[in-house]
C-alpha positions, 0 to 999 in steps of 0.5 A, a space after each residue: 414689754 411696753 417701752 417706758 418714756 422717762 422724764 428724769 433729769 435727776 431723781 426728785 428727792 422729797 422731804 419727809 412727811 409728818 410721821 402719820 401712822 398706826 399699828 392695827 392688831 386683830 384676831 377675828 376667828 382663825 386669822 391674826 392680823 397686824 398692819 401698819 398704815 402710813 399716810 404721806 402728807 405734804 410737808 409744806 401743806 401741812 406747815 401751812 395748814 398748821 400755821 392757819 389752825 394756830 391763827 384760827 385758834 388765837 382769833 377764835 375764827 369760825 372759818 372752816 379749815 380742811 386738813 391737806 389730803 394725803 398724797 398717798 398711803 402705804 400699807 404693810 400687812 402681815 396675816 397668819 391663817 391658822 387651820 384646824 389642826 393648828 397649822 398656819 399660813 402667812 400672807 405678808 403684803 405691801 400695798 400703795 394707794 392714792 386717790 389725790 387728784 392733785 397727784 398723778 402717780 402710776 400704779 402698773 404692774 409693768 413699772 411698779 414702784 420700788 424701794 431704795 434702802 441703806 444699811 447700817 454699813 451704808 450699803 445701798 440697794 433696791 427692792 424691785 418687788 418679785 410678786 405684784 399681787 394686784 394693780 389698778 390706776 389707784 392701788 398696787 400691792 405686792 406679797 413679800 418675799 422672805 428675801 425682800 422681808 430680810 432686806 427691809 429688816 436690815 435697813 437703816 433707811 428706806 425710800 419709797 420711789 413712785 413714778 408720776 406722770 407728767 400730764 393730768 391722768 384724770 378724766 371726766 366721765 359724763 356718764 358716771 358724772 365723776 373724775 376717773 383716773 386713766 391706765 397708764 400707756 407707753 406714751 406717757 412721760 413720767 419722773 421718779 419721785 423719791 420719798 424718804 420714810 421717817 425712822 419710826 415708819 421704818 421701825 414700824 415696818 419692821 415690828 409688822 414683819 417680825 410679828 410671826 416670827 
């Protein structure tokens, strides 16, 4: 097993982002789908952007403004597959992705993201996902177990913990003429970044997870 080098003076607690999320529902052929998509944008960057946007509107400036890119996105997905005899199979998945070149998040099945939860009785516990479905340098996904779903349903607050490398993970590929993110190795120092989810996002997750119950 790899040896991870953690640069952890303390957990880095991040402010809540503007709650940019949506629930999407669809039914195609024999598949019913519902999912929540949460885009985390840096609160300070968004504050600066909104201030500049207001000035632009007031001065009627034609200067182009670009909205800050999401640091990462989280998908909670609930699929129900029906068979011809009206039986069904459920697939419940949580996935995290980032293509923001200013962040160096690690998406590795040996050291994956995890959740910190607190329930209504203020009990604190962690979910270290049991089933990694897929991972690459930009994306990691998990098949949620019934126990994990139950823990999320009982949570009052949820924080997402992402490992972030303390070096630039992006390298220029001359042949492809583009930046590419390298894979994690055990010599890379990382720290844990903790992002508290807004209350409405926690509620959205529960809506998605309980859709087919």
